[in-house]
Chimera marker file (.cmm) of the C-alpha trace (Angstrom):
<marker_set name="trace">
<marker id="1" x="226.534" y="-65.007" z="115.015" r="1" g="1" b="0" radius="0.5"/>
<marker id="2" x="227.767" y="-67.635" z="117.407" r="1" g="1" b="0" radius="0.5"/>
<marker id="3" x="228.684" y="-66.596" z="120.931" r="1" g="1" b="0" radius="0.5"/>
<marker id="4" x="230.728" y="-68.653" z="123.343" r="1" g="1" b="0" radius="0.5"/>
<marker id="5" x="230.322" y="-67.377" z="126.897" r="1" g="1" b="0" radius="0.5"/>
<marker id="6" x="231.951" y="-68.220" z="130.218" r="1" g="1" b="0" radius="0.5"/>
<marker id="7" x="228.784" y="-68.029" z="132.292" r="1" g="1" b="0" radius="0.5"/>
<marker id="8" x="225.773" y="-70.005" z="133.444" r="1" g="1" b="0" radius="0.5"/>
<marker id="9" x="222.481" y="-70.133" z="131.519" r="1" g="1" b="0" radius="0.5"/>
<marker id="10" x="220.633" y="-68.503" z="134.417" r="1" g="1" b="0" radius="0.5"/>
<marker id="11" x="222.865" y="-65.422" z="134.337" r="1" g="1" b="0" radius="0.5"/>
<marker id="12" x="222.668" y="-65.106" z="130.557" r="1" g="1" b="0" radius="0.5"/>
<marker id="13" x="218.889" y="-65.556" z="130.744" r="1" g="1" b="0" radius="0.5"/>
<marker id="14" x="218.689" y="-62.681" z="133.222" r="1" g="1" b="0" radius="0.5"/>
<marker id="15" x="220.750" y="-60.462" z="130.907" r="1" g="1" b="0" radius="0.5"/>
<marker id="16" x="218.483" y="-61.272" z="127.967" r="1" g="1" b="0" radius="0.5"/>
<marker id="17" x="215.370" y="-60.605" z="130.072" r="1" g="1" b="0" radius="0.5"/>
<marker id="18" x="216.643" y="-57.121" z="130.957" r="1" g="1" b="0" radius="0.5"/>
<marker id="19" x="216.728" y="-56.373" z="127.227" r="1" g="1" b="0" radius="0.5"/>
<marker id="20" x="213.149" y="-57.507" z="126.681" r="1" g="1" b="0" radius="0.5"/>
<marker id="21" x="213.618" y="-61.034" z="125.366" r="1" g="1" b="0" radius="0.5"/>
<marker id="22" x="211.040" y="-63.649" z="126.310" r="1" g="1" b="0" radius="0.5"/>
<marker id="23" x="212.732" y="-66.875" z="127.395" r="1" g="1" b="0" radius="0.5"/>
<marker id="24" x="211.526" y="-70.461" z="127.303" r="1" g="1" b="0" radius="0.5"/>
<marker id="25" x="213.366" y="-73.532" z="128.491" r="1" g="1" b="0" radius="0.5"/>
<marker id="26" x="213.036" y="-76.207" z="125.835" r="1" g="1" b="0" radius="0.5"/>
<marker id="27" x="214.037" y="-79.850" z="126.118" r="1" g="1" b="0" radius="0.5"/>
<marker id="28" x="217.757" y="-79.401" z="125.318" r="1" g="1" b="0" radius="0.5"/>
<marker id="29" x="218.239" y="-75.638" z="125.058" r="1" g="1" b="0" radius="0.5"/>
<marker id="30" x="216.883" y="-72.205" z="125.903" r="1" g="1" b="0" radius="0.5"/>
<marker id="31" x="214.945" y="-70.155" z="123.377" r="1" g="1" b="0" radius="0.5"/>
<marker id="32" x="214.819" y="-66.343" z="123.668" r="1" g="1" b="0" radius="0.5"/>
<marker id="33" x="212.894" y="-64.018" z="121.354" r="1" g="1" b="0" radius="0.5"/>
<marker id="34" x="212.349" y="-60.287" z="121.014" r="1" g="1" b="0" radius="0.5"/>
<marker id="35" x="209.734" y="-59.191" z="118.496" r="1" g="1" b="0" radius="0.5"/>
<marker id="36" x="210.507" y="-56.148" z="116.364" r="1" g="1" b="0" radius="0.5"/>
<marker id="37" x="208.753" y="-54.322" z="113.570" r="1" g="1" b="0" radius="0.5"/>
<marker id="38" x="210.456" y="-56.379" z="110.843" r="1" g="1" b="0" radius="0.5"/>
<marker id="39" x="210.770" y="-59.726" z="112.615" r="1" g="1" b="0" radius="0.5"/>
<marker id="40" x="212.497" y="-60.964" z="115.761" r="1" g="1" b="0" radius="0.5"/>
<marker id="41" x="215.857" y="-61.252" z="117.457" r="1" g="1" b="0" radius="0.5"/>
<marker id="42" x="216.257" y="-64.944" z="118.209" r="1" g="1" b="0" radius="0.5"/>
<marker id="43" x="218.779" y="-66.484" z="120.596" r="1" g="1" b="0" radius="0.5"/>
<marker id="44" x="219.080" y="-70.218" z="121.163" r="1" g="1" b="0" radius="0.5"/>
<marker id="45" x="221.596" y="-71.282" z="123.790" r="1" g="1" b="0" radius="0.5"/>
<marker id="46" x="222.787" y="-74.269" z="125.775" r="1" g="1" b="0" radius="0.5"/>
<marker id="47" x="225.784" y="-75.476" z="127.758" r="1" g="1" b="0" radius="0.5"/>
<marker id="48" x="228.140" y="-77.404" z="125.484" r="1" g="1" b="0" radius="0.5"/>
<marker id="49" x="231.493" y="-78.719" z="126.711" r="1" g="1" b="0" radius="0.5"/>
<marker id="50" x="231.377" y="-76.476" z="129.787" r="1" g="1" b="0" radius="0.5"/>
<marker id="51" x="230.733" y="-73.238" z="127.876" r="1" g="1" b="0" radius="0.5"/>
<marker id="52" x="227.503" y="-71.486" z="127.056" r="1" g="1" b="0" radius="0.5"/>
<marker id="53" x="226.984" y="-71.611" z="123.300" r="1" g="1" b="0" radius="0.5"/>
<marker id="54" x="224.493" y="-69.119" z="121.812" r="1" g="1" b="0" radius="0.5"/>
<marker id="55" x="223.190" y="-68.948" z="118.250" r="1" g="1" b="0" radius="0.5"/>
<marker id="56" x="222.091" y="-65.295" z="117.888" r="1" g="1" b="0" radius="0.5"/>
<marker id="57" x="220.318" y="-64.281" z="114.678" r="1" g="1" b="0" radius="0.5"/>
<marker id="58" x="217.482" y="-62.184" z="113.285" r="1" g="1" b="0" radius="0.5"/>
<marker id="59" x="214.456" y="-63.817" z="111.662" r="1" g="1" b="0" radius="0.5"/>
<marker id="60" x="212.508" y="-61.641" z="109.265" r="1" g="1" b="0" radius="0.5"/>
<marker id="61" x="208.740" y="-62.041" z="109.484" r="1" g="1" b="0" radius="0.5"/>
<marker id="62" x="208.755" y="-64.291" z="106.451" r="1" g="1" b="0" radius="0.5"/>
<marker id="63" x="211.616" y="-66.769" z="106.494" r="1" g="1" b="0" radius="0.5"/>
<marker id="64" x="212.274" y="-70.341" z="105.527" r="1" g="1" b="0" radius="0.5"/>
<marker id="65" x="215.524" y="-72.062" z="106.421" r="1" g="1" b="0" radius="0.5"/>
<marker id="66" x="218.334" y="-69.640" z="105.516" r="1" g="1" b="0" radius="0.5"/>
<marker id="67" x="216.174" y="-67.325" z="103.372" r="1" g="1" b="0" radius="0.5"/>
<marker id="68" x="215.157" y="-64.343" z="105.507" r="1" g="1" b="0" radius="0.5"/>
<marker id="69" x="217.578" y="-65.071" z="108.359" r="1" g="1" b="0" radius="0.5"/>
<marker id="70" x="220.256" y="-62.498" z="109.208" r="1" g="1" b="0" radius="0.5"/>
<marker id="71" x="223.368" y="-63.771" z="111.007" r="1" g="1" b="0" radius="0.5"/>
<marker id="72" x="225.410" y="-60.617" z="110.586" r="1" g="1" b="0" radius="0.5"/>
<marker id="73" x="224.181" y="-57.023" z="110.551" r="1" g="1" b="0" radius="0.5"/>
<marker id="74" x="221.210" y="-57.055" z="112.950" r="1" g="1" b="0" radius="0.5"/>
<marker id="75" x="222.648" y="-59.551" z="115.469" r="1" g="1" b="0" radius="0.5"/>
<marker id="76" x="225.962" y="-57.659" z="115.543" r="1" g="1" b="0" radius="0.5"/>
<marker id="77" x="224.134" y="-54.378" z="116.186" r="1" g="1" b="0" radius="0.5"/>
<marker id="78" x="222.034" y="-55.967" z="118.949" r="1" g="1" b="0" radius="0.5"/>
<marker id="79" x="225.148" y="-57.473" z="120.485" r="1" g="1" b="0" radius="0.5"/>
<marker id="80" x="227.136" y="-54.228" z="120.371" r="1" g="1" b="0" radius="0.5"/>
<marker id="81" x="224.344" y="-51.985" z="121.633" r="1" g="1" b="0" radius="0.5"/>
<marker id="82" x="222.664" y="-54.244" z="124.194" r="1" g="1" b="0" radius="0.5"/>
<marker id="83" x="224.571" y="-57.395" z="125.136" r="1" g="1" b="0" radius="0.5"/>
<marker id="84" x="228.169" y="-56.151" z="125.150" r="1" g="1" b="0" radius="0.5"/>
<marker id="85" x="227.632" y="-53.532" z="127.894" r="1" g="1" b="0" radius="0.5"/>
<marker id="86" x="225.848" y="-56.148" z="130.025" r="1" g="1" b="0" radius="0.5"/>
<marker id="87" x="228.598" y="-58.736" z="129.516" r="1" g="1" b="0" radius="0.5"/>
<marker id="88" x="231.187" y="-56.155" z="130.545" r="1" g="1" b="0" radius="0.5"/>
<marker id="89" x="229.097" y="-55.183" z="133.586" r="1" g="1" b="0" radius="0.5"/>
<marker id="90" x="228.808" y="-58.828" z="134.670" r="1" g="1" b="0" radius="0.5"/>
<marker id="91" x="232.490" y="-59.442" z="133.844" r="1" g="1" b="0" radius="0.5"/>
<marker id="92" x="231.639" y="-62.321" z="131.479" r="1" g="1" b="0" radius="0.5"/>
<marker id="93" x="234.318" y="-63.384" z="129.013" r="1" g="1" b="0" radius="0.5"/>
<marker id="94" x="233.179" y="-64.370" z="125.548" r="1" g="1" b="0" radius="0.5"/>
<marker id="95" x="234.270" y="-65.072" z="122.000" r="1" g="1" b="0" radius="0.5"/>
<marker id="96" x="232.391" y="-64.456" z="118.779" r="1" g="1" b="0" radius="0.5"/>
<marker id="97" x="232.324" y="-66.431" z="115.585" r="1" g="1" b="0" radius="0.5"/>
<marker id="98" x="230.632" y="-64.894" z="112.572" r="1" g="1" b="0" radius="0.5"/>
<marker id="99" x="228.729" y="-67.592" z="110.758" r="1" g="1" b="0" radius="0.5"/>
<marker id="100" x="226.176" y="-68.248" z="108.080" r="1" g="1" b="0" radius="0.5"/>
<marker id="101" x="223.367" y="-70.764" z="107.994" r="1" g="1" b="0" radius="0.5"/>
<marker id="102" x="225.770" y="-73.332" z="106.539" r="1" g="1" b="0" radius="0.5"/>
<marker id="103" x="228.717" y="-72.915" z="108.909" r="1" g="1" b="0" radius="0.5"/>
<marker id="104" x="227.199" y="-72.662" z="112.369" r="1" g="1" b="0" radius="0.5"/>
<marker id="105" x="227.834" y="-75.219" z="115.099" r="1" g="1" b="0" radius="0.5"/>
<marker id="106" x="224.309" y="-76.454" z="115.841" r="1" g="1" b="0" radius="0.5"/>
<marker id="107" x="222.263" y="-78.821" z="113.733" r="1" g="1" b="0" radius="0.5"/>
<marker id="108" x="219.284" y="-77.009" z="112.309" r="1" g="1" b="0" radius="0.5"/>
<marker id="109" x="216.888" y="-79.444" z="110.813" r="1" g="1" b="0" radius="0.5"/>
<marker id="110" x="213.427" y="-79.096" z="109.371" r="1" g="1" b="0" radius="0.5"/>
<marker id="111" x="211.994" y="-80.256" z="112.702" r="1" g="1" b="0" radius="0.5"/>
<marker id="112" x="213.885" y="-77.797" z="114.882" r="1" g="1" b="0" radius="0.5"/>
<marker id="113" x="217.040" y="-76.983" z="116.719" r="1" g="1" b="0" radius="0.5"/>
<marker id="114" x="219.073" y="-79.830" z="118.155" r="1" g="1" b="0" radius="0.5"/>
<marker id="115" x="222.212" y="-79.632" z="120.251" r="1" g="1" b="0" radius="0.5"/>
<marker id="116" x="223.931" y="-82.881" z="121.067" r="1" g="1" b="0" radius="0.5"/>
<marker id="117" x="225.026" y="-83.370" z="124.689" r="1" g="1" b="0" radius="0.5"/>
<marker id="118" x="223.360" y="-80.134" z="125.802" r="1" g="1" b="0" radius="0.5"/>
<marker id="119" x="222.038" y="-79.662" z="129.314" r="1" g="1" b="0" radius="0.5"/>
<marker id="120" x="219.308" y="-77.270" z="130.420" r="1" g="1" b="0" radius="0.5"/>
<marker id="121" x="219.347" y="-76.318" z="134.100" r="1" g="1" b="0" radius="0.5"/>
<marker id="122" x="216.488" y="-73.815" z="134.281" r="1" g="1" b="0" radius="0.5"/>
<marker id="123" x="216.221" y="-70.166" z="133.320" r="1" g="1" b="0" radius="0.5"/>
<link id1="1" id2="2" r="1" g="1" b="0" radius="0.2"/>
<link id1="2" id2="3" r="1" g="1" b="0" radius="0.2"/>
<link id1="3" id2="4" r="1" g="1" b="0" radius="0.2"/>
<link id1="4" id2="5" r="1" g="1" b="0" radius="0.2"/>
<link id1="5" id2="6" r="1" g="1" b="0" radius="0.2"/>
<link id1="6" id2="7" r="1" g="1" b="0" radius="0.2"/>
<link id1="7" id2="8" r="1" g="1" b="0" radius="0.2"/>
<link id1="8" id2="9" r="1" g="1" b="0" radius="0.2"/>
<link id1="9" id2="10" r="1" g="1" b="0" radius="0.2"/>
<link id1="10" id2="11" r="1" g="1" b="0" radius="0.2"/>
<link id1="11" id2="12" r="1" g="1" b="0" radius="0.2"/>
<link id1="12" id2="13" r="1" g="1" b="0" radius="0.2"/>
<link id1="13" id2="14" r="1" g="1" b="0" radius="0.2"/>
<link id1="14" id2="15" r="1" g="1" b="0" radius="0.2"/>
<link id1="15" id2="16" r="1" g="1" b="0" radius="0.2"/>
<link id1="16" id2="17" r="1" g="1" b="0" radius="0.2"/>
<link id1="17" id2="18" r="1" g="1" b="0" radius="0.2"/>
<link id1="18" id2="19" r="1" g="1" b="0" radius="0.2"/>
<link id1="19" id2="20" r="1" g="1" b="0" radius="0.2"/>
<link id1="20" id2="21" r="1" g="1" b="0" radius="0.2"/>
<link id1="21" id2="22" r="1" g="1" b="0" radius="0.2"/>
<link id1="22" id2="23" r="1" g="1" b="0" radius="0.2"/>
<link id1="23" id2="24" r="1" g="1" b="0" radius="0.2"/>
<link id1="24" id2="25" r="1" g="1" b="0" radius="0.2"/>
<link id1="25" id2="26" r="1" g="1" b="0" radius="0.2"/>
<link id1="26" id2="27" r="1" g="1" b="0" radius="0.2"/>
<link id1="27" id2="28" r="1" g="1" b="0" radius="0.2"/>
<link id1="28" id2="29" r="1" g="1" b="0" radius="0.2"/>
<link id1="29" id2="30" r="1" g="1" b="0" radius="0.2"/>
<link id1="30" id2="31" r="1" g="1" b="0" radius="0.2"/>
<link id1="31" id2="32" r="1" g="1" b="0" radius="0.2"/>
<link id1="32" id2="33" r="1" g="1" b="0" radius="0.2"/>
<link id1="33" id2="34" r="1" g="1" b="0" radius="0.2"/>
<link id1="34" id2="35" r="1" g="1" b="0" radius="0.2"/>
<link id1="35" id2="36" r="1" g="1" b="0" radius="0.2"/>
<link id1="36" id2="37" r="1" g="1" b="0" radius="0.2"/>
<link id1="37" id2="38" r="1" g="1" b="0" radius="0.2"/>
<link id1="38" id2="39" r="1" g="1" b="0" radius="0.2"/>
<link id1="39" id2="40" r="1" g="1" b="0" radius="0.2"/>
<link id1="40" id2="41" r="1" g="1" b="0" radius="0.2"/>
<link id1="41" id2="42" r="1" g="1" b="0" radius="0.2"/>
<link id1="42" id2="43" r="1" g="1" b="0" radius="0.2"/>
<link id1="43" id2="44" r="1" g="1" b="0" radius="0.2"/>
<link id1="44" id2="45" r="1" g="1" b="0" radius="0.2"/>
<link id1="45" id2="46" r="1" g="1" b="0" radius="0.2"/>
<link id1="46" id2="47" r="1" g="1" b="0" radius="0.2"/>
<link id1="47" id2="48" r="1" g="1" b="0" radius="0.2"/>
<link id1="48" id2="49" r="1" g="1" b="0" radius="0.2"/>
<link id1="49" id2="50" r="1" g="1" b="0" radius="0.2"/>
<link id1="50" id2="51" r="1" g="1" b="0" radius="0.2"/>
<link id1="51" id2="52" r="1" g="1" b="0" radius="0.2"/>
<link id1="52" id2="53" r="1" g="1" b="0" radius="0.2"/>
<link id1="53" id2="54" r="1" g="1" b="0" radius="0.2"/>
<link id1="54" id2="55" r="1" g="1" b="0" radius="0.2"/>
<link id1="55" id2="56" r="1" g="1" b="0" radius="0.2"/>
<link id1="56" id2="57" r="1" g="1" b="0" radius="0.2"/>
<link id1="57" id2="58" r="1" g="1" b="0" radius="0.2"/>
<link id1="58" id2="59" r="1" g="1" b="0" radius="0.2"/>
<link id1="59" id2="60" r="1" g="1" b="0" radius="0.2"/>
<link id1="60" id2="61" r="1" g="1" b="0" radius="0.2"/>
<link id1="61" id2="62" r="1" g="1" b="0" radius="0.2"/>
<link id1="62" id2="63" r="1" g="1" b="0" radius="0.2"/>
<link id1="63" id2="64" r="1" g="1" b="0" radius="0.2"/>
<link id1="64" id2="65" r="1" g="1" b="0" radius="0.2"/>
<link id1="65" id2="66" r="1" g="1" b="0" radius="0.2"/>
<link id1="66" id2="67" r="1" g="1" b="0" radius="0.2"/>
<link id1="67" id2="68" r="1" g="1" b="0" radius="0.2"/>
<link id1="68" id2="69" r="1" g="1" b="0" radius="0.2"/>
<link id1="69" id2="70" r="1" g="1" b="0" radius="0.2"/>
<link id1="70" id2="71" r="1" g="1" b="0" radius="0.2"/>
<link id1="71" id2="72" r="1" g="1" b="0" radius="0.2"/>
<link id1="72" id2="73" r="1" g="1" b="0" radius="0.2"/>
<link id1="73" id2="74" r="1" g="1" b="0" radius="0.2"/>
<link id1="74" id2="75" r="1" g="1" b="0" radius="0.2"/>
<link id1="75" id2="76" r="1" g="1" b="0" radius="0.2"/>
<link id1="76" id2="77" r="1" g="1" b="0" radius="0.2"/>
<link id1="77" id2="78" r="1" g="1" b="0" radius="0.2"/>
<link id1="78" id2="79" r="1" g="1" b="0" radius="0.2"/>
<link id1="79" id2="80" r="1" g="1" b="0" radius="0.2"/>
<link id1="80" id2="81" r="1" g="1" b="0" radius="0.2"/>
<link id1="81" id2="82" r="1" g="1" b="0" radius="0.2"/>
<link id1="82" id2="83" r="1" g="1" b="0" radius="0.2"/>
<link id1="83" id2="84" r="1" g="1" b="0" radius="0.2"/>
<link id1="84" id2="85" r="1" g="1" b="0" radius="0.2"/>
<link id1="85" id2="86" r="1" g="1" b="0" radius="0.2"/>
<link id1="86" id2="87" r="1" g="1" b="0" radius="0.2"/>
<link id1="87" id2="88" r="1" g="1" b="0" radius="0.2"/>
<link id1="88" id2="89" r="1" g="1" b="0" radius="0.2"/>
<link id1="89" id2="90" r="1" g="1" b="0" radius="0.2"/>
<link id1="90" id2="91" r="1" g="1" b="0" radius="0.2"/>
<link id1="91" id2="92" r="1" g="1" b="0" radius="0.2"/>
<link id1="92" id2="93" r="1" g="1" b="0" radius="0.2"/>
<link id1="93" id2="94" r="1" g="1" b="0" radius="0.2"/>
<link id1="94" id2="95" r="1" g="1" b="0" radius="0.2"/>
<link id1="95" id2="96" r="1" g="1" b="0" radius="0.2"/>
<link id1="96" id2="97" r="1" g="1" b="0" radius="0.2"/>
<link id1="97" id2="98" r="1" g="1" b="0" radius="0.2"/>
<link id1="98" id2="99" r="1" g="1" b="0" radius="0.2"/>
<link id1="99" id2="100" r="1" g="1" b="0" radius="0.2"/>
<link id1="100" id2="101" r="1" g="1" b="0" radius="0.2"/>
<link id1="101" id2="102" r="1" g="1" b="0" radius="0.2"/>
<link id1="102" id2="103" r="1" g="1" b="0" radius="0.2"/>
<link id1="103" id2="104" r="1" g="1" b="0" radius="0.2"/>
<link id1="104" id2="105" r="1" g="1" b="0" radius="0.2"/>
<link id1="105" id2="106" r="1" g="1" b="0" radius="0.2"/>
<link id1="106" id2="107" r="1" g="1" b="0" radius="0.2"/>
<link id1="107" id2="108" r="1" g="1" b="0" radius="0.2"/>
<link id1="108" id2="109" r="1" g="1" b="0" radius="0.2"/>
<link id1="109" id2="110" r="1" g="1" b="0" radius="0.2"/>
<link id1="110" id2="111" r="1" g="1" b="0" radius="0.2"/>
<link id1="111" id2="112" r="1" g="1" b="0" radius="0.2"/>
<link id1="112" id2="113" r="1" g="1" b="0" radius="0.2"/>
<link id1="113" id2="114" r="1" g="1" b="0" radius="0.2"/>
<link id1="114" id2="115" r="1" g="1" b="0" radius="0.2"/>
<link id1="115" id2="116" r="1" g="1" b="0" radius="0.2"/>
<link id1="116" id2="117" r="1" g="1" b="0" radius="0.2"/>
<link id1="117" id2="118" r="1" g="1" b="0" radius="0.2"/>
<link id1="118" id2="119" r="1" g="1" b="0" radius="0.2"/>
<link id1="119" id2="120" r="1" g="1" b="0" radius="0.2"/>
<link id1="120" id2="121" r="1" g="1" b="0" radius="0.2"/>
<link id1="121" id2="122" r="1" g="1" b="0" radius="0.2"/>
<link id1="122" id2="123" r="1" g="1" b="0" radius="0.2"/>
</marker_set>
């Protein structure tokens, strides 16, 4: 699922931390992970064109490219149960785009996640 948020990375990082995600600032984006019994919730986010773009998905323990990656059921449940109440509490406006591996905005390549023109300002 792709999220487009009207907030700063620091605020979104704090929200994710309250729900147990471990956050790392990478070169061009933030990487947040929460390990579960079957795999991990994985959020990758960066500021793009003035909005915070977040690729939220679930990686099963064994996955390769799009095989074993859930962009629908598990991320939607995590969003509804955890993130949505926090976004409402912080009064953060957002939009959601349901996507698959093939239709999402970022460029996922064999060598990692790349977002063009992204800026990371600390978590």
